[in-house]
ZADO-1210 file (C-alpha; in nm, 4 decimals, padded with zeros to 6 digits):
<atoms>
<atom x="00.0195" y="-00.0046" z="-00.0169" code="MET" pos="1"/>
<atom x="00.1545" y="00.3384" z="-00.1314" code="GLN" pos="2"/>
<atom x="-00.0602" y="00.5683" z="00.1248" code="ALA" pos="3"/>
<atom x="00.1214" y="00.6234" z="00.4539" code="ARG" pos="4"/>
<atom x="00.0544" y="00.7975" z="00.7781" code="PRO" pos="5"/>
<atom x="00.2172" y="01.1182" z="00.8683" code="ASN" pos="6"/>
<atom x="00.3613" y="01.3267" z="01.1293" code="ALA" pos="7"/>
<atom x="00.0050" y="01.5677" z="01.0675" code="GLU" pos="8"/>
<atom x="-00.1848" y="01.2861" z="00.9398" code="SER" pos="9"/>
<atom x="-00.2917" y="00.9048" z="00.9606" code="LEU" pos="10"/>
<atom x="-00.4389" y="00.6618" z="00.6710" code="ILE" pos="11"/>
<atom x="-00.8149" y="00.5100" z="00.6486" code="LYS" pos="12"/>
<atom x="-00.8576" y="00.2550" z="00.4272" code="PRO" pos="13"/>
<atom x="-01.2120" y="00.3808" z="00.2078" code="GLY" pos="14"/>
<atom x="-01.3676" y="00.0358" z="00.3148" code="GLU" pos="15"/>
<atom x="-01.3832" y="00.1459" z="00.6831" code="LEU" pos="16"/>
<atom x="-01.5255" y="00.4300" z="00.5963" code="VAL" pos="17"/>
<atom x="-01.8635" y="00.3737" z="00.4482" code="ASP" pos="18"/>
<atom x="-01.8978" y="00.0750" z="00.6872" code="LEU" pos="19"/>
<atom x="-02.2201" y="-00.0181" z="00.8618" code="VAL" pos="20"/>
<atom x="-02.1930" y="-00.0717" z="01.2365" code="GLU" pos="21"/>
<atom x="-02.4227" y="-00.3364" z="01.3032" code="VAL" pos="22"/>
<atom x="-02.3176" y="-00.2474" z="01.6801" code="THR" pos="23"/>
<atom x="-02.2972" y="00.1158" z="01.7169" code="PRO" pos="24"/>
<atom x="-01.9396" y="00.2974" z="01.7990" code="LEU" pos="25"/>
<atom x="-01.8886" y="00.5525" z="02.0203" code="THR" pos="26"/>
<atom x="-01.6515" y="00.8547" z="01.9383" code="LEU" pos="27"/>
<atom x="-01.3828" y="00.7519" z="02.1863" code="ALA" pos="28"/>
<atom x="-01.4494" y="00.4148" z="01.9931" code="ASP" pos="29"/>
<atom x="-01.3666" y="00.5764" z="01.6486" code="ARG" pos="30"/>
<atom x="-01.0913" y="00.7868" z="01.7655" code="ARG" pos="31"/>
<atom x="-00.9063" y="00.4245" z="01.9298" code="ILE" pos="32"/>
<atom x="-00.9430" y="00.2508" z="01.5826" code="TYR" pos="33"/>
<atom x="-00.8582" y="00.4988" z="01.3437" code="ASN" pos="34"/>
<atom x="-00.5471" y="00.5064" z="01.6146" code="GLN" pos="35"/>
<atom x="-00.4751" y="00.0972" z="01.6335" code="LEU" pos="36"/>
<atom x="-00.5049" y="00.1056" z="01.2590" code="LEU" pos="37"/>
<atom x="-00.2305" y="00.3915" z="01.2536" code="GLU" pos="38"/>
<atom x="-00.0277" y="00.2147" z="01.4620" code="ASN" pos="39"/>
<atom x="-00.0697" y="-00.1337" z="01.2646" code="ALA" pos="40"/>
<atom x="-00.0219" y="00.0546" z="00.9678" code="TRP" pos="41"/>
<atom x="00.3021" y="-00.1011" z="00.8353" code="ASP" pos="42"/>
<atom x="00.2032" y="-00.4888" z="00.8818" code="ASP" pos="43"/>
<atom x="-00.1583" y="-00.4092" z="00.8599" code="ILE" pos="44"/>
<atom x="-00.1873" y="-00.6977" z="00.6012" code="ASP" pos="45"/>
<atom x="00.0579" y="-00.9386" z="00.7980" code="LYS" pos="46"/>
<atom x="-00.1097" y="-01.2471" z="01.0853" code="PRO" pos="47"/>
<atom x="00.1085" y="-01.0326" z="01.3756" code="VAL" pos="48"/>
<atom x="00.0800" y="-00.8925" z="01.7205" code="VAL" pos="49"/>
<atom x="00.0738" y="-00.5482" z="01.6964" code="HIS" pos="50"/>
<atom x="00.1461" y="-00.3365" z="02.0350" code="THR" pos="51"/>
<atom x="00.0756" y="00.0208" z="02.1218" code="ILE" pos="52"/>
<atom x="00.1182" y="00.2253" z="02.4517" code="PRO" pos="53"/>
<atom x="-00.2457" y="00.2738" z="02.6233" code="LYS" pos="54"/>
<atom x="-00.1325" y="00.6294" z="02.7438" code="SER" pos="55"/>
<atom x="-00.1184" y="00.7419" z="02.3563" code="LEU" pos="56"/>
<atom x="-00.5219" y="00.5788" z="02.3704" code="LEU" pos="57"/>
<atom x="-00.6217" y="00.7448" z="02.6412" code="ARG" pos="58"/>
<atom x="-00.6407" y="01.1189" z="02.5240" code="GLY" pos="59"/>
<atom x="-00.6571" y="01.3531" z="02.8221" code="SER" pos="60"/>
<atom x="-00.8493" y="01.0791" z="03.0468" code="HIS" pos="61"/>
<atom x="-00.6229" y="00.9990" z="03.3157" code="ASN" pos="62"/>
<atom x="-00.7767" y="00.6598" z="03.3581" code="SER" pos="63"/>
<atom x="-00.7248" y="00.3651" z="03.1202" code="ASN" pos="64"/>
<atom x="-01.0711" y="00.2360" z="03.1924" code="ASP" pos="65"/>
<atom x="-01.2357" y="00.3862" z="02.8710" code="ARG" pos="66"/>
<atom x="-00.9267" y="00.2369" z="02.6554" code="VAL" pos="67"/>
<atom x="-01.0771" y="-00.1507" z="02.7610" code="GLY" pos="68"/>
<atom x="-01.4080" y="-00.0601" z="02.7346" code="GLU" pos="69"/>
<atom x="-01.3905" y="00.1016" z="02.4055" code="SER" pos="70"/>
<atom x="-01.1257" y="-00.2224" z="02.3218" code="VAL" pos="71"/>
<atom x="-01.4137" y="-00.4839" z="02.4034" code="GLU" pos="72"/>
<atom x="-01.6717" y="-00.2749" z="02.1936" code="ARG" pos="73"/>
<atom x="-01.4480" y="-00.2962" z="01.8885" code="LEU" pos="74"/>
<atom x="-01.3899" y="-00.6700" z="01.9115" code="MET" pos="75"/>
<atom x="-01.7976" y="-00.7041" z="01.9364" code="SER" pos="76"/>
<atom x="-01.8739" y="-00.5107" z="01.6753" code="SER" pos="77"/>
<atom x="-01.9649" y="-00.6277" z="01.3319" code="ILE" pos="78"/>
<atom x="-01.9321" y="-00.4278" z="01.0501" code="VAL" pos="79"/>
<atom x="-02.0874" y="-00.4932" z="00.6803" code="ARG" pos="80"/>
<atom x="-01.8002" y="-00.3666" z="00.4042" code="VAL" pos="81"/>
<atom x="-01.9183" y="-00.3572" z="00.0842" code="ALA" pos="82"/>
<atom x="-01.6824" y="-00.5788" z="-00.1279" code="VAL" pos="83"/>
<atom x="-01.6539" y="-00.7338" z="-00.4370" code="LYS" pos="84"/>
<atom x="-01.6827" y="-01.1250" z="-00.4706" code="TRP" pos="85"/>
<atom x="-01.5666" y="-01.3297" z="-00.7821" code="ASP" pos="86"/>
<atom x="-01.5922" y="-00.9576" z="-00.9895" code="GLY" pos="87"/>
<atom x="-01.9749" y="-00.9627" z="-00.8486" code="GLU" pos="88"/>
<atom x="-02.0777" y="-00.6989" z="-00.5823" code="PRO" pos="89"/>
<atom x="-02.1206" y="-00.8170" z="-00.2348" code="ALA" pos="90"/>
<atom x="-02.1742" y="-00.7895" z="00.1424" code="VAL" pos="91"/>
<atom x="-01.8862" y="-00.8958" z="00.3448" code="GLU" pos="92"/>
<atom x="-01.9457" y="-00.9456" z="00.7256" code="ARG" pos="93"/>
<atom x="-01.6167" y="-00.8861" z="00.9428" code="VAL" pos="94"/>
<atom x="-01.4768" y="-00.8183" z="01.2862" code="GLN" pos="95"/>
<atom x="-01.3101" y="-00.4400" z="01.3529" code="LEU" pos="96"/>
<atom x="-01.0454" y="-00.6388" z="01.6121" code="LEU" pos="97"/>
<atom x="-00.9538" y="-00.9697" z="01.6947" code="GLY" pos="98"/>
<atom x="-00.8176" y="-01.0422" z="02.0376" code="GLY" pos="99"/>
<atom x="-00.5517" y="-00.8892" z="02.2708" code="ASN" pos="100"/>
<atom x="-00.4164" y="-00.8648" z="02.6062" code="ILE" pos="101"/>
<atom x="-00.3473" y="-00.5227" z="02.8105" code="GLU" pos="102"/>
<atom x="-00.1102" y="-00.5032" z="03.0859" code="HIS" pos="103"/>
<atom x="-00.3129" y="-00.3566" z="03.3921" code="THR" pos="104"/>
<atom x="-00.0323" y="-00.1223" z="03.4829" code="ARG" pos="105"/>
<atom x="-00.1532" y="00.2670" z="03.4060" code="ALA" pos="106"/>
<atom x="00.1340" y="00.2759" z="03.1926" code="ASP" pos="107"/>
<atom x="00.1552" y="-00.0765" z="03.0307" code="GLY" pos="108"/>
<atom x="00.0830" y="-00.1526" z="02.6716" code="MET" pos="109"/>
<atom x="-00.1827" y="-00.3413" z="02.4179" code="LEU" pos="110"/>
<atom x="-00.1316" y="-00.6607" z="02.2208" code="HIS" pos="111"/>
<atom x="-00.4228" y="-00.6748" z="01.9987" code="TYR" pos="112"/>
<atom x="-00.4444" y="-00.8391" z="01.6135" code="GLU" pos="113"/>
<atom x="-00.6209" y="-00.7655" z="01.2955" code="ILE" pos="114"/>
<atom x="-00.8911" y="-01.0204" z="01.2140" code="PRO" pos="115"/>
<atom x="-00.7679" y="-01.2358" z="00.8851" code="ALA" pos="116"/>
<atom x="-01.0573" y="-01.1261" z="00.6570" code="ARG" pos="117"/>
<atom x="-01.0196" y="-00.7657" z="00.7501" code="LEU" pos="118"/>
<atom x="-00.6250" y="-00.7884" z="00.6804" code="ARG" pos="119"/>
<atom x="-00.7056" y="-00.8691" z="00.3201" code="LYS" pos="120"/>
<atom x="-00.9909" y="-00.6152" z="00.2619" code="ILE" pos="121"/>
<atom x="-00.7475" y="-00.3753" z="00.4064" code="ILE" pos="122"/>
<atom x="-00.4509" y="-00.5169" z="00.1423" code="GLY" pos="123"/>
<atom x="-00.6298" y="-00.4782" z="-00.1341" code="ASN" pos="124"/>
<atom x="-00.7926" y="-00.1632" z="-00.0931" code="SER" pos="125"/>
<atom x="-00.6843" y="00.1254" z="-00.3485" code="THR" pos="126"/>
<atom x="-00.8993" y="00.4243" z="-00.1868" code="ILE" pos="127"/>
<atom x="-00.7919" y="00.6030" z="00.1824" code="PHE" pos="128"/>
<atom x="-00.9251" y="00.8671" z="00.3375" code="ALA" pos="129"/>
<atom x="-00.6092" y="01.1088" z="00.5040" code="ARG" pos="130"/>
<atom x="-00.7333" y="01.2116" z="00.8172" code="LEU" pos="131"/>
<atom x="-00.5955" y="01.5153" z="00.9776" code="GLN" pos="132"/>
<atom x="-00.4841" y="01.4566" z="01.3082" code="ARG" pos="133"/>
<atom x="-00.6050" y="01.7448" z="01.4806" code="ASP" pos="134"/>
<atom x="-00.8983" y="01.7685" z="01.2931" code="VAL" pos="135"/>
<atom x="-00.9764" y="01.4113" z="01.4111" code="MET" pos="136"/>
<atom x="-00.9410" y="01.4853" z="01.7605" code="PHE" pos="137"/>
<atom x="-01.1311" y="01.7881" z="01.7861" code="ALA" pos="138"/>
<atom x="-01.5033" y="01.7108" z="01.6089" code="LEU" pos="139"/>
<atom x="-01.7401" y="01.6699" z="01.8961" code="SER" pos="140"/>
<atom x="-01.9606" y="01.3571" z="01.8185" code="SER" pos="141"/>
<atom x="-01.9304" y="01.0311" z="01.6323" code="LYS" pos="142"/>
<atom x="-02.1063" y="01.1732" z="01.3382" code="TYR" pos="143"/>
<atom x="-01.9251" y="01.4970" z="01.2870" code="ALA" pos="144"/>
<atom x="-01.5957" y="01.2426" z="01.2542" code="LEU" pos="145"/>
<atom x="-01.7324" y="00.9959" z="01.0528" code="THR" pos="146"/>
<atom x="-01.8912" y="01.2559" z="00.7813" code="LEU" pos="147"/>
<atom x="-01.5182" y="01.3584" z="00.7845" code="TYR" pos="148"/>
<atom x="-01.4028" y="01.0321" z="00.7229" code="GLU" pos="149"/>
<atom x="-01.6127" y="01.0128" z="00.4047" code="MET" pos="150"/>
<atom x="-01.5291" y="01.3806" z="00.2709" code="VAL" pos="151"/>
<atom x="-01.1742" y="01.2851" z="00.3126" code="GLN" pos="152"/>
<atom x="-01.2037" y="00.9769" z="00.1290" code="LYS" pos="153"/>
<atom x="-01.4014" y="01.1296" z="-00.1634" code="ARG" pos="154"/>
<atom x="-01.2609" y="01.4386" z="-00.1103" code="GLY" pos="155"/>
<atom x="-00.9585" y="01.4177" z="-00.4201" code="ASN" pos="156"/>
<atom x="-01.2130" y="01.2240" z="-00.7133" code="LEU" pos="157"/>
<atom x="-01.1875" y="01.3507" z="-01.0011" code="LYS" pos="158"/>
<atom x="-01.4935" y="01.5063" z="-01.1701" code="HIS" pos="159"/>
<atom x="-01.7159" y="01.4084" z="-00.8802" code="ARG" pos="160"/>
<atom x="-01.8334" y="01.6418" z="-00.5865" code="SER" pos="161"/>
<atom x="-02.1615" y="01.5026" z="-00.4669" code="GLU" pos="162"/>
<atom x="-02.3380" y="01.1769" z="-00.3980" code="GLU" pos="163"/>
<atom x="-02.6416" y="01.0627" z="-00.3055" code="GLN" pos="164"/>
<atom x="-02.7487" y="00.8441" z="-00.0391" code="PHE" pos="165"/>
<atom x="-03.0704" y="00.6904" z="00.1182" code="THR" pos="166"/>
<atom x="-03.1684" y="00.7811" z="00.4522" code="LEU" pos="167"/>
<atom x="-03.1220" y="00.4382" z="00.5377" code="ASP" pos="168"/>
<atom x="-02.8248" y="00.4122" z="00.4078" code="GLN" pos="169"/>
<atom x="-02.6865" y="00.7284" z="00.5837" code="LEU" pos="170"/>
<atom x="-02.7967" y="00.6388" z="00.8880" code="ARG" pos="171"/>
<atom x="-02.5994" y="00.3044" z="00.8386" code="GLY" pos="172"/>
<atom x="-02.2432" y="00.4867" z="00.7631" code="VAL" pos="173"/>
<atom x="-02.3178" y="00.7673" z="01.0242" code="LEU" pos="174"/>
<atom x="-02.3987" y="00.4808" z="01.2678" code="GLY" pos="175"/>
<atom x="-02.7035" y="00.6062" z="01.4176" code="VAL" pos="176"/>
<atom x="-02.8045" y="00.3491" z="01.6557" code="PRO" pos="177"/>
<atom x="-03.1275" y="00.1500" z="01.5400" code="ARG" pos="178"/>
<atom x="-03.4779" y="00.2712" z="01.6300" code="GLY" pos="179"/>
<atom x="-03.3078" y="00.5812" z="01.6547" code="LYS" pos="180"/>
<atom x="-03.3982" y="00.9180" z="01.5135" code="LEU" pos="181"/>
<atom x="-03.6415" y="00.7768" z="01.2877" code="MET" pos="182"/>
<atom x="-03.8093" y="01.0557" z="01.1449" code="GLU" pos="183"/>
<atom x="-03.6323" y="01.3088" z="00.9377" code="TRP" pos="184"/>
<atom x="-03.6447" y="01.6370" z="01.1419" code="ALA" pos="185"/>
<atom x="-03.4673" y="01.4629" z="01.4387" code="ASN" pos="186"/>
<atom x="-03.1843" y="01.2753" z="01.2094" code="LEU" pos="187"/>
<atom x="-03.1428" y="01.6762" z="01.0443" code="ASN" pos="188"/>
<atom x="-03.1492" y="01.8548" z="01.4032" code="ASN" pos="189"/>
<atom x="-02.9419" y="01.6242" z="01.5844" code="ARG" pos="190"/>
<atom x="-02.6977" y="01.4595" z="01.3614" code="ALA" pos="191"/>
<atom x="-02.6496" y="01.6024" z="01.0424" code="ILE" pos="192"/>
<atom x="-02.7135" y="02.0084" z="01.1107" code="LYS" pos="193"/>
<atom x="-02.4447" y="01.9592" z="01.4086" code="PRO" pos="194"/>
<atom x="-02.2140" y="01.7302" z="01.1808" code="ALA" pos="195"/>
<atom x="-02.1941" y="01.9301" z="00.8694" code="VAL" pos="196"/>
<atom x="-02.1641" y="02.2886" z="01.0614" code="ALA" pos="197"/>
<atom x="-01.8529" y="02.0742" z="01.2701" code="GLU" pos="198"/>
<atom x="-01.6744" y="01.9631" z="00.9328" code="VAL" pos="199"/>
<atom x="-01.7177" y="02.2548" z="00.7421" code="SER" pos="200"/>
<atom x="-01.5610" y="02.4562" z="00.9725" code="ALA" pos="201"/>
<atom x="-01.2796" y="02.2465" z="01.0979" code="LEU" pos="202"/>
<atom x="-01.1929" y="02.0443" z="00.7527" code="SER" pos="203"/>
<atom x="-01.0407" y="02.1695" z="00.4506" code="ASP" pos="204"/>
<atom x="-01.3759" y="02.0893" z="00.2809" code="TYR" pos="205"/>
<atom x="-01.6969" y="02.2805" z="00.2858" code="ILE" pos="206"/>
<atom x="-02.0062" y="02.0626" z="00.3126" code="VAL" pos="207"/>
<atom x="-02.3724" y="02.0261" z="00.2555" code="GLU" pos="208"/>
<atom x="-02.6451" y="01.7731" z="00.2887" code="MET" pos="209"/>
<atom x="-02.9161" y="01.8998" z="00.0701" code="GLU" pos="210"/>
<atom x="-03.2486" y="01.6297" z="00.1492" code="PRO" pos="211"/>
<atom x="-03.4311" y="01.4532" z="-00.1729" code="VAL" pos="212"/>
<atom x="-03.8098" y="01.4513" z="-00.1712" code="LYS" pos="213"/>
<atom x="-04.0132" y="01.1764" z="-00.3275" code="THR" pos="214"/>
<atom x="-04.3380" y="01.3218" z="-00.3011" code="GLY" pos="215"/>
<atom x="-04.3516" y="01.5338" z="00.0282" code="ARG" pos="216"/>
<atom x="-04.1373" y="01.2955" z="00.1984" code="ARG" pos="217"/>
<atom x="-03.7802" y="01.2906" z="00.2625" code="VAL" pos="218"/>
<atom x="-03.6248" y="00.9586" z="00.1355" code="THR" pos="219"/>
<atom x="-03.2527" y="01.0914" z="00.0663" code="GLY" pos="220"/>
<atom x="-02.9817" y="01.2916" z="00.0935" code="VAL" pos="221"/>
<atom x="-02.6975" y="01.4427" z="-00.1581" code="LYS" pos="222"/>
<atom x="-02.3590" y="01.5280" z="-00.0049" code="LEU" pos="223"/>
<atom x="-02.1964" y="01.8022" z="-00.1597" code="ARG" pos="224"/>
<atom x="-01.8206" y="01.8865" z="-00.1176" code="TRP" pos="225"/>
<atom x="-01.5880" y="02.1238" z="-00.2080" code="TRP" pos="226"/>
<atom x="-01.2230" y="02.2198" z="-00.1073" code="ARG" pos="227"/>
<atom x="-01.1753" y="02.5688" z="00.0879" code="LYS" pos="228"/>
<atom x="-00.9964" y="02.8693" z="-00.1167" code="ASP" pos="229"/>
<atom x="-00.7843" y="03.0809" z="00.0961" code="GLY" pos="230"/>
<atom x="-01.0179" y="03.2610" z="00.2924" code="GLN" pos="231"/>
<atom x="-01.1448" y="02.9749" z="00.3887" code="GLY" pos="232"/>
<atom x="-00.8439" y="02.8057" z="00.5490" code="GLU" pos="233"/>
<atom x="-00.7917" y="03.1410" z="00.7548" code="ALA" pos="234"/>
<atom x="-01.1321" y="03.0942" z="00.8968" code="GLU" pos="235"/>
<atom x="-01.0701" y="02.7367" z="00.9490" code="ARG" pos="236"/>
<atom x="-00.7402" y="02.8049" z="01.1104" code="ALA" pos="237"/>
<atom x="-00.9328" y="03.0140" z="01.3698" code="ARG" pos="238"/>
<atom x="-01.1801" y="02.7682" z="01.4295" code="ALA" pos="239"/>
<atom x="-00.9272" y="02.5289" z="01.5284" code="MET" pos="240"/>
<atom x="-00.7985" y="02.7650" z="01.7559" code="ALA" pos="241"/>
<atom x="-01.1121" y="02.8006" z="01.9346" code="PHE" pos="242"/>
<atom x="-01.1880" y="02.4291" z="01.9189" code="SER" pos="243"/>
<atom x="-00.8721" y="02.3556" z="02.1256" code="SER" pos="244"/>
<atom x="-00.9696" y="02.6695" z="02.3866" code="VAL" pos="245"/>
<atom x="-01.3092" y="02.4534" z="02.4034" code="GLY" pos="246"/>
<atom x="-01.0908" y="02.0475" z="02.4549" code="ARG" pos="247"/>
<atom x="-00.8348" y="02.2502" z="02.6770" code="ARG" pos="248"/>
<atom x="-01.1733" y="02.3399" z="02.8971" code="ALA" pos="249"/>
<atom x="-01.2923" y="02.0277" z="02.9216" code="ARG" pos="250"/>
<atom x="-00.9874" y="01.8438" z="02.9922" code="ALA" pos="251"/>
<atom x="-00.9566" y="02.0453" z="03.2711" code="GLU" pos="252"/>
<atom x="-01.2928" y="02.0646" z="03.3811" code="GLY" pos="253"/>
<atom x="-01.3108" y="02.4410" z="03.3602" code="ARG" pos="254"/>
<atom x="-01.5816" y="02.6302" z="03.1643" code="THR" pos="255"/>
<atom x="-01.4978" y="02.9005" z="02.8554" code="GLU" pos="256"/>
<atom x="-01.7042" y="03.1049" z="02.6767" code="PRO" pos="257"/>
<atom x="-01.8595" y="02.9248" z="02.4106" code="VAL" pos="258"/>
<atom x="-01.8232" y="03.0530" z="02.0828" code="VAL" pos="259"/>
<atom x="-01.9170" y="02.9559" z="01.6921" code="ASP" pos="260"/>
<atom x="-01.6470" y="02.8722" z="01.3991" code="PRO" pos="261"/>
<atom x="-01.5972" y="03.2448" z="01.3529" code="VAL" pos="262"/>
<atom x="-01.5423" y="03.3600" z="01.7614" code="GLY" pos="263"/>
<atom x="-01.8965" y="03.5035" z="01.7690" code="LYS" pos="264"/>
<atom x="-02.1026" y="03.4091" z="02.1100" code="PRO" pos="265"/>
<atom x="-02.3909" y="03.1737" z="02.0300" code="ARG" pos="266"/>
<atom x="-02.7487" y="03.3483" z="02.0660" code="ALA" pos="267"/>
<atom x="-03.0179" y="03.1180" z="02.2336" code="ARG" pos="268"/>
<atom x="-03.2548" y="03.1124" z="01.9187" code="PRO" pos="269"/>
<atom x="-03.5363" y="03.3616" z="01.9346" code="ALA" pos="270"/>
<atom x="-03.8017" y="03.1081" z="01.9029" code="ARG" pos="271"/>
<atom x="-03.7231" y="02.9490" z="02.2858" code="LEU" pos="272"/>
<atom x="-03.8637" y="03.2859" z="02.4147" code="ASP" pos="273"/>
<atom x="-04.2041" y="03.1722" z="02.3222" code="ARG" pos="274"/>
<atom x="-04.1504" y="02.8593" z="02.5624" code="GLN" pos="275"/>
<atom x="-03.9759" y="03.0624" z="02.8146" code="GLY" pos="276"/>
<atom x="-03.7057" y="03.2766" z="02.9915" code="PRO" pos="277"/>
<atom x="-03.3603" y="03.1704" z="02.8978" code="ALA" pos="278"/>
<atom x="-03.2130" y="03.0137" z="03.1808" code="LEU" pos="279"/>
<atom x="-02.8497" y="03.1432" z="03.3571" code="ALA" pos="280"/>
<atom x="-02.5429" y="03.0714" z="03.1504" code="THR" pos="281"/>
<atom x="-02.3552" y="02.8591" z="03.3494" code="GLU" pos="282"/>
<atom x="-02.6345" y="02.6234" z="03.3141" code="THR" pos="283"/>
<atom x="-02.5745" y="02.6239" z="02.9163" code="TYR" pos="284"/>
<atom x="-02.1628" y="02.6002" z="02.9694" code="GLU" pos="285"/>
<atom x="-02.2468" y="02.3180" z="03.2305" code="THR" pos="286"/>
<atom x="-02.4583" y="02.1372" z="02.9869" code="ALA" pos="287"/>
<atom x="-02.2024" y="02.1527" z="02.6639" code="ARG" pos="288"/>
<atom x="-01.9211" y="02.0379" z="02.9254" code="LEU" pos="289"/>
<atom x="-02.1436" y="01.7463" z="03.0339" code="ARG" pos="290"/>
<atom x="-02.2958" y="01.6416" z="02.6988" code="PHE" pos="291"/>
<atom x="-02.0350" y="01.7395" z="02.3950" code="PRO" pos="292"/>
<atom x="-02.1544" y="01.7399" z="02.0333" code="GLY" pos="293"/>
<atom x="-02.5589" y="01.7602" z="02.1678" code="TYR" pos="294"/>
<atom x="-02.7632" y="02.1165" z="02.0932" code="ASP" pos="295"/>
<atom x="-02.8272" y="02.2289" z="02.3994" code="ILE" pos="296"/>
<atom x="-03.1201" y="02.4463" z="02.2658" code="TYR" pos="297"/>
<atom x="-03.3077" y="02.1236" z="02.0806" code="HIS" pos="298"/>
<atom x="-03.2359" y="01.9977" z="02.4184" code="VAL" pos="299"/>
<atom x="-03.4296" y="02.3039" z="02.5909" code="GLU" pos="300"/>
<atom x="-03.7069" y="02.2729" z="02.3655" code="SER" pos="301"/>
<atom x="-03.7801" y="01.9528" z="02.4801" code="GLU" pos="302"/>
<atom x="-03.7606" y="01.9717" z="02.8007" code="TRP" pos="303"/>
<atom x="-03.9823" y="02.2906" z="02.7670" code="ARG" pos="304"/>
<atom x="-04.2921" y="02.0866" z="02.5796" code="THR" pos="305"/>
<atom x="-04.1833" y="01.7794" z="02.8196" code="TRP" pos="306"/>
<atom x="-04.2672" y="02.0054" z="03.1031" code="SER" pos="307"/>
<atom x="-04.5920" y="02.2365" z="02.9486" code="ALA" pos="308"/>
<atom x="-04.8754" y="02.1568" z="03.1509" code="GLY" pos="309"/>
<atom x="-04.7119" y="02.0307" z="03.4679" code="LYS" pos="310"/>
<atom x="-04.6018" y="02.1929" z="03.7898" code="ASP" pos="311"/>
<atom x="-04.3795" y="02.5016" z="03.8296" code="ALA" pos="312"/>
<atom x="-04.0026" y="02.2948" z="03.9562" code="VAL" pos="313"/>
<atom x="-03.8208" y="02.5100" z="04.1852" code="ARG" pos="314"/>
<atom x="-03.4734" y="02.5107" z="04.0235" code="ASP" pos="315"/>
<atom x="-03.5760" y="02.5574" z="03.6602" code="PRO" pos="316"/>
<atom x="-03.1775" y="02.5163" z="03.5531" code="ASP" pos="317"/>
<atom x="-03.1527" y="02.2024" z="03.8185" code="LYS" pos="318"/>
<atom x="-03.4496" y="02.0048" z="03.6150" code="ALA" pos="319"/>
<atom x="-03.3170" y="02.1353" z="03.2830" code="PHE" pos="320"/>
<atom x="-02.9969" y="01.9573" z="03.3258" code="LEU" pos="321"/>
<atom x="-03.1820" y="01.6201" z="03.5458" code="ALA" pos="322"/>
<atom x="-03.3498" y="01.5965" z="03.1500" code="PHE" pos="323"/>
<atom x="-03.0694" y="01.6803" z="02.9637" code="PHE" pos="324"/>
<atom x="-02.8856" y="01.3422" z="03.1401" code="ARG" pos="325"/>
<atom x="-03.1770" y="01.1725" z="03.0757" code="ARG" pos="326"/>
<atom x="-03.2211" y="01.2571" z="02.7234" code="PHE" pos="327"/>
<atom x="-02.8512" y="01.1819" z="02.6553" code="ALA" pos="328"/>
<atom x="-02.8794" y="00.8662" z="02.8203" code="GLU" pos="329"/>
<atom x="-03.2090" y="00.7945" z="02.6103" code="GLY" pos="330"/>
<atom x="-03.0518" y="00.9108" z="02.3072" code="GLN" pos="331"/>
<atom x="-02.6473" y="00.8360" z="02.2793" code="PRO" pos="332"/>
<atom x="-02.4592" y="01.0385" z="02.0172" code="LEU" pos="333"/>
</atoms>
């Protein structure tokens, strides 16, 4: 394989970008898996055991618990990969990660294997996504990371700058949990719009998702992408700087003023004023820190709709955060 990772970026085979997760993964799982692929790259198509320090996988977390949990989810995950079999289009079902051994000490190593069928798929791959390391760690939801990978895979294709997906195909590739976000409005507001905004702000490309209708019903989307010009690159650099501030704040347990990709404070939508007065600024900041990747104003609207007609609560800010926790548990990203 000629494509190789470097200090700024890593490589992901195209077949592992547009795969369908039978068992949905988290944002941390996807990041860790990309790092495992990068670490194994030189011998990724060989039946060998690869070794990586756990400290490289745990990010800003002091505990290795998250690493072990992600490894177990990756081991149990089955994905569907579009392949060619005897010259015919086919679907191959494979596991993402094989057997492994984890040292229990905090500074220990993880020894792992790439399953045989997956090694063959990777070894035969001819299309790759080059992922910028800083962007991968800046994106705040698995939907944004997945969309970023999709665009990076397609960005250098000649004579092509758009692709159409059915809603079922898009849900599968994004890894939307089964039975979740079934209505177009929910899928669009909770997954697509936030992902498009983040990828457009932080990556090399501007991205659009246009709904495709059959009659009045949305049945698919058209994904469009185009590379940024000089001004767009300057705005991307500024957005990455703000994203870095936010990541440091979350890692250190601090709150920072929340800004949009061009550095302006995010305003509470006027439509919410009709549902009730704004909560304390600290409450919104707490919600962003506790539940990164969610549209807090959408959740506030859901909370106000749910609580309409019920007895007034003594502490609305505390009640909203409690509702947000239950909402996030029931609607995981």
